[in-house]
Steps between C-alpha positions, in 0.01 A plus 500: 500500500645832400458817709456806273561854634442409872166320432400134539207326335509140641210259573524164681185285518435155641151376431277275303438494116132553438466339163718331246742749339397660164771485231543720187764508238601853408674521170736229408716467814321640802272314739262663757362304790229666710345383827343622822643446844304516830655614818340563831526812722383543858205739528450479881361271765148382579425311827883439544534350154704665229312607193653480154400628153643371166696730284533411132786616283541432128848385409661506155806308417694517182712261297745284718288578814181426315634160390552409866160622598326296217691190601462517888183701586132401489184598691562453874886509477678674772750754337753757591523788255776759489467798287388863467178692468387625160202736450332498161244768391245525225192695405173327564309487163160526659564781751800671365671486846856410560522152665804347686601159580801395709662163452812319620764456218675174628872468478502168692228238572542205728240227542485413870256213460676173421213327314129540427419258772694697763254510787684784690329782325147635530267549215486843337159673495341582169497870437365534142524892513879473532531228235345696222 
């Protein structure tokens, strides 16, 4: 990770893959793998028990990193992602308003689940609004 002019844009996630990765070939030589990762954050306590909410992040991996993701990740995989934040903007065709979406551009992805039958992980919850 390179630090530019005294700034740092670094993301580290450990979570669960929400759906099988989506793969696209761009041009002749580039490959793009996109998937969503669910993490949990503590929101407080209720009756002594900690309360958590799921946070979903879209991850995109290119070329060499994409190949590893395609080979090793599937819905329910536990994954560690290292990368940086990238914000894209576009104009909404219907409203004319400027829209923004922040994603994680992965520089490294490591599957933490050994196999599909690994019982040490919990099921991820479906959140269709994030998957679209």
